[in-house]
C-alpha positions in Angstrom: 57.9 197.2 53.6 57.2 194.1 55.8 57.3 190.9 54.2 54.4 188.1 54.7 54.1 185.0 52.6 50.6 183.7 51.4 50.1 180.4 50.4 47.2 179.4 47.7 45.7 175.8 47.4 44.8 175.0 43.5 40.8 175.3 44.3 41.3 178.6 44.7 43.3 178.8 41.3 40.8 176.7 39.7 38.8 179.4 37.9 39.9 182.8 36.4 36.7 184.2 38.3 38.4 182.2 41.4 41.7 183.6 40.3 39.6 187.2 41.2 39.4 187.0 44.9 43.7 185.6 45.3 44.6 188.6 43.2 42.2 190.8 46.1 43.6 188.8 49.6 47.5 190.0 47.8 45.9 193.5 46.8 45.1 193.6 50.4 47.9 192.3 52.3 50.1 195.1 50.0 47.7 197.9 51.1 47.8 197.1 54.8 52.4 197.6 53.6 53.3 193.7 53.6 55.2 192.8 50.9 53.7 189.7 49.1 55.7 186.9 48.4 52.7 184.4 46.9 53.3 180.2 47.1 50.8 178.2 44.7 49.9 174.8 44.1 48.7 172.9 41.1 45.4 174.7 39.2 42.5 172.7 40.1 41.5 169.3 41.3 41.8 165.8 39.9 39.9 166.1 36.5 41.1 169.1 35.6 43.8 170.1 33.0 46.8 171.1 34.8 45.9 169.5 38.1 49.0 166.5 40.4 46.4 163.6 39.7 45.4 164.8 36.0 48.8 165.2 35.2 50.2 162.3 37.2 47.3 160.3 35.5 49.1 160.8 31.7 51.6 157.9 32.9 50.2 155.5 35.2 49.8 152.1 34.5 48.6 149.2 36.4 50.9 147.0 35.5 54.8 149.4 35.0 56.3 151.2 37.6 56.6 155.3 36.9 60.0 156.3 37.0 60.4 158.3 40.4 62.6 161.5 38.2 60.0 161.2 35.3 57.3 161.5 37.3 58.9 165.1 39.6 60.0 166.4 35.8 55.5 165.9 35.5 54.2 166.8 38.6 56.2 170.0 39.5 55.0 171.2 36.3 51.9 172.3 37.2 52.5 174.9 39.8 54.3 176.3 37.0 51.9 176.7 34.8 49.7 178.3 38.6 52.7 180.3 38.5 52.3 182.1 35.3 49.2 182.2 35.6 48.6 184.2 38.4 52.2 186.8 37.6 49.6 187.2 34.8 46.3 187.5 36.7 48.3 190.3 38.7 50.3 191.9 36.2 46.6 192.8 34.7 45.8 194.4 38.1 48.1 196.3 38.1 50.3 194.7 40.8 54.4 193.5 39.3 54.5 189.9 39.3 57.3 187.0 37.9 56.5 183.3 37.8 59.9 182.5 39.8 60.1 177.8 39.9 60.6 175.7 43.0 64.9 176.2 42.4 64.6 179.8 40.8 63.7 180.1 44.3 66.6 178.5 45.4 65.2 175.6 46.9 67.9 173.0 47.3 66.5 169.0 48.7 67.5 165.9 48.8 67.1 164.0 45.8 64.4 161.8 47.6 62.2 161.9 44.4 58.7 162.2 44.8 59.3 163.2 48.3 62.1 165.8 49.1 62.7 167.0 51.5 63.7 170.9 51.8 67.8 171.4 52.5 68.0 175.4 52.8 67.2 177.4 50.7 68.5 180.5 48.5 66.1 184.2 49.2 68.9 185.9 46.8 66.1 185.6 43.5 62.8 186.9 46.1 64.8 189.5 47.7 65.8 191.2 44.6 62.3 191.1 43.4 60.9 192.6 46.7 63.6 195.4 46.2 62.5 196.4 42.0 59.0 195.9 43.9 58.2 193.2 41.9 55.4 190.2 43.6 57.4 186.8 43.6 55.0 183.5 42.7 56.9 180.7 44.0 55.7 177.8 41.9 55.2 175.2 45.5 55.7 171.6 46.1 59.3 171.6 44.0 62.9 172.0 44.6 66.1 171.0 43.1 68.8 169.0 44.2 72.5 170.2 43.3 73.0 168.8 40.8 69.9 170.1 39.0 68.0 167.1 39.6 64.2 168.8 39.5 62.2 167.3 43.5 58.8 166.8 43.8 57.7 167.5 48.1 55.2 164.7 48.4 51.7 165.2 48.7 50.7 169.4 50.3 54.0 170.2 49.5 53.5 173.6 48.9 52.4 173.6 52.8 55.9 173.5 53.4 57.4 175.5 50.8 55.1 178.4 52.2 56.3 177.8 55.9 60.1 177.1 55.0 60.3 180.5 52.8 58.5 182.1 55.4 60.5 180.6 58.3 63.7 182.1 56.1 62.2 185.1 55.4 61.4 186.4 59.0 58.3 186.5 58.5 56.8 185.4 61.8 53.1 183.9 60.5 52.1 182.3 57.0 48.9 182.0 55.3 47.1 180.0 53.3 44.1 180.1 52.1 41.8 177.4 50.7 38.3 176.7 49.6 37.2 176.5 53.2 36.8 179.3 56.4 39.5 176.9 58.1 39.8 173.8 60.0 37.4 172.2 60.6 36.4 169.3 64.2 35.6 166.7 61.4 35.5 166.4 57.7 32.6 168.9 56.7 31.2 166.3 54.2 30.1 164.0 57.0 29.7 166.6 59.3 28.4 169.6 57.2 27.6 172.3 60.4 30.7 171.4 62.3 32.8 174.2 63.2 35.5 176.0 62.3 38.4 176.1 65.0 40.3 179.0 66.1 42.8 177.6 67.5 45.1 174.6 67.1 48.5 173.5 68.7 50.8 172.6 66.2 51.0 169.5 68.2 47.3 168.5 67.0 47.5 169.8 63.8 50.5 167.3 63.1 48.4 164.6 64.8 45.1 165.7 62.5 47.7 165.5 59.3 49.2 162.1 59.7 45.6 160.4 60.9 44.5 161.4 57.6 42.9 165.5 57.5 43.3 166.7 54.3 44.3 170.0 56.2 47.5 171.4 56.4 51.0 168.9 55.3 52.7 167.6 58.5 56.5 168.8 58.0 54.8 172.6 57.2 53.8 172.3 60.5 57.3 170.2 62.0 58.9 173.5 59.9 56.2 175.7 62.0 56.4 174.5 65.3 60.7 174.6 64.5 61.1 178.5 63.3 58.3 179.7 66.0 55.8 180.6 62.3 52.4 181.2 63.1 50.3 179.5 60.7 47.0 180.6 60.0 44.1 179.0 57.4 42.1 181.4 55.5 39.0 181.3 53.6 39.9 182.4 49.6 37.2 184.3 49.3 34.5 183.7 53.0 35.9 186.7 55.2 36.6 185.1 59.1 39.4 185.2 61.8 40.4 181.2 60.7 42.4 178.9 62.2 45.6 179.7 64.2 48.3 177.4 64.3 50.9 177.9 67.2 52.6 176.6 69.7 49.0 177.9 72.0 50.5 180.1 73.8 49.7 183.1 71.9 45.6 182.9 72.0 43.8 184.5 74.9 42.3 180.8 75.4 44.2 177.3 76.6 43.9 175.6 74.5 45.7 172.0 76.0 42.8 171.5 78.4 40.4 170.0 75.5 40.2 166.1 75.7 39.7 165.4 72.4 40.1 167.9 69.3 39.2 166.4 66.2 38.5 163.4 64.3 40.7 161.9 61.1 39.9 159.7 59.5 41.5 157.8 56.6 39.8 155.5 53.9 41.1 151.9 52.1 42.6 150.2 54.1 43.3 146.8 54.4 44.0 144.6 57.0 46.1 142.1 57.1 47.0 139.5 60.0 50.3 136.7 59.7 49.6 133.5 61.7 51.9 130.7 61.8 53.2 128.1 64.9 56.2 129.2 64.8 57.3 131.6 66.9 57.9 134.4 65.1 60.0 136.2 67.7 62.6 133.5 68.5 62.9 133.2 64.2 63.5 136.5 63.2 60.9 135.3 61.1 58.8 139.2 61.7 62.1 141.1 61.6 62.6 139.6 57.9 58.8 139.7 57.2 58.6 143.5 57.8 62.6 144.1 56.1 60.6 142.5 52.9 57.3 145.3 52.9 59.9 147.5 53.4 62.2 147.2 51.0 59.1 146.9 48.8 58.3 150.6 49.4 55.1 149.2 51.6 54.6 151.2 55.0 52.5 149.4 57.6 50.5 150.6 60.4 48.7 149.2 63.2 50.9 146.9 64.1 50.3 144.0 66.1 53.1 141.8 67.0 52.9 138.1 69.2 53.9 135.3 69.2 52.1 133.3 66.7 49.9 136.5 65.1 51.8 139.8 62.9 49.1 142.0 61.9 48.8 145.0 60.9 46.9 147.7 57.8 48.2 149.4 55.1 47.2 151.0 51.6 44.7 148.9 50.8 46.2 149.6 47.0 49.7 147.9 48.4 47.5 144.0 49.1 48.3 142.8 45.4 51.6 143.1 46.1 52.3 142.6 49.4 50.6 139.2 48.7 52.9 138.7 46.4 55.9 139.5 48.8 54.9 137.4 51.6 54.4 134.6 49.0 57.4 132.7 49.3 56.8 132.7 53.5 54.2 130.5 53.2 52.5 131.9 56.3 48.9 131.5 56.7 48.5 135.1 55.1 44.8 136.6 54.6 44.9 139.8 53.2 40.8 141.5 53.7 40.1 145.2 52.3 37.4 147.8 53.1 38.6 149.2 56.5 39.2 152.9 58.0 41.3 153.9 60.3 39.1 156.9 62.9 41.3 159.0 65.0 40.0 161.3 67.9 42.7 163.8 68.7 43.8 166.4 71.0 46.3 167.5 73.3 44.3 167.2 76.0 43.6 163.7 76.1 47.2 162.8 77.8 46.9 161.3 81.5 43.2 162.2 80.8 41.6 158.4 82.3 38.5 157.5 81.3 38.7 158.0 76.8 39.4 155.0 75.4 35.5 154.0 77.9 34.7 156.7 75.7 35.8 155.4 72.6 34.6 152.6 72.6 31.1 153.0 73.8 30.4 155.4 71.8 31.7 153.0 68.4 29.5 150.9 70.3 25.9 152.0 70.8 26.3 153.5 66.8 26.9 149.6 66.0 30.5 150.1 65.4 32.8 147.2 65.3 36.0 147.2 66.6 39.0 145.4 64.9 42.2 147.4 66.7 43.3 150.2 68.2 46.0 152.5 68.7 46.9 155.2 70.8 49.1 158.3 71.4 49.1 161.1 74.1 46.9 163.1 71.4 45.1 160.6 69.6 43.0 156.9 69.9 42.9 155.2 66.8 40.0 152.8 65.9 40.3 150.6 62.8 36.5 150.4 61.9 35.0 149.2 58.3 34.4 151.4 56.0 31.0 151.4 55.6 30.7 152.1 59.3 32.6 155.7 58.8 29.8 157.8 58.6 28.0 156.1 62.3 31.6 155.9 63.9 32.2 160.1 62.4 28.6 160.9 64.0 28.9 159.3 67.1 32.1 160.1 68.4 31.0 163.7 67.7 28.5 163.8 69.5 30.3 161.6 72.0 32.9 164.5 72.5 30.8 167.4 71.7 32.5 168.6 69.2 29.2 171.1 68.7 30.8 173.1 71.0 31.3 176.5 70.5 34.2 177.0 72.6 37.5 177.9 71.1 35.6 177.5 68.0 33.9 179.9 65.5 
């Protein structure tokens, strides 16, 4: 019997009714002659009893720094609860199943608590369950170090668990089930009728994920690309083909020619501007500033550097920390909250003239001011005011004809 890896997101596991659909999908795989290896996220969303954010709220405090090791111990509980609950639901359906923690499943990670990377996987436990006719239900998002310290893989890390297991088990593909019917061209909360993309390249989805589209963890896509694992994003409830993520060679229609595939955004950004009469480059002050921010765990983006001005964006929750860290330098520092980074993404963008002009023109017509831009071979990003996000997304959606059904479902 072939092995298949199926991953179920927290929103698909939140209620007993939703778990019935999950059991149906697992049973269907079994009936097709495939032995499922199931990976689960923590049940529900923020506010639900065992969701990751709910667990985090038990210890989160505005005036204290939580111990990263302790947080990993706490947050790993959410996925373990999911694994046990789903295992029991499957057993009740007559499908033998057993819950397995990440470390029981042989997932070895580095010691970077909160954002650990998988170093290796020993699938001995999983193979033994399969040979016994038992469905392993693996708690995603977690592993352990060589010395037995529990770690977590960062938000969305259950996707990484699933794809890494598929690579080690040599399944060739992985199914990721969620509460939507695939990956949309844009956030359906802004464009309710946004089409579902039938295909995406690894590069496109990595760009979208890094730029804010909360569809799949970028590290999961990296592993999939390295191992040649085809990733399929499907709805737990609605029938359909979903979205296939691959190199693009396996699909009927070429997908590398699409200039823009989708739109992503990251909100809650703050714009930092640092002015000085000194030459930042000659004084090595720029290096000192960026090193100081890195030492305090501040991630910077959309960086602009000139002799007398440094500008970048940060998570606005870091605003007070940045002001405090840079205060001793006695520079002219402004930190303004209320920005969003909005991006158009497409593998066919590279070398095509006029894409930036179209972005600027569409935003200008929608009366959306641009405060900073950056680009790569596969994306153009603009910093805009957060209250203009809907206008910006709608304008870009129309400009690049993302309602067009070609290459979409």
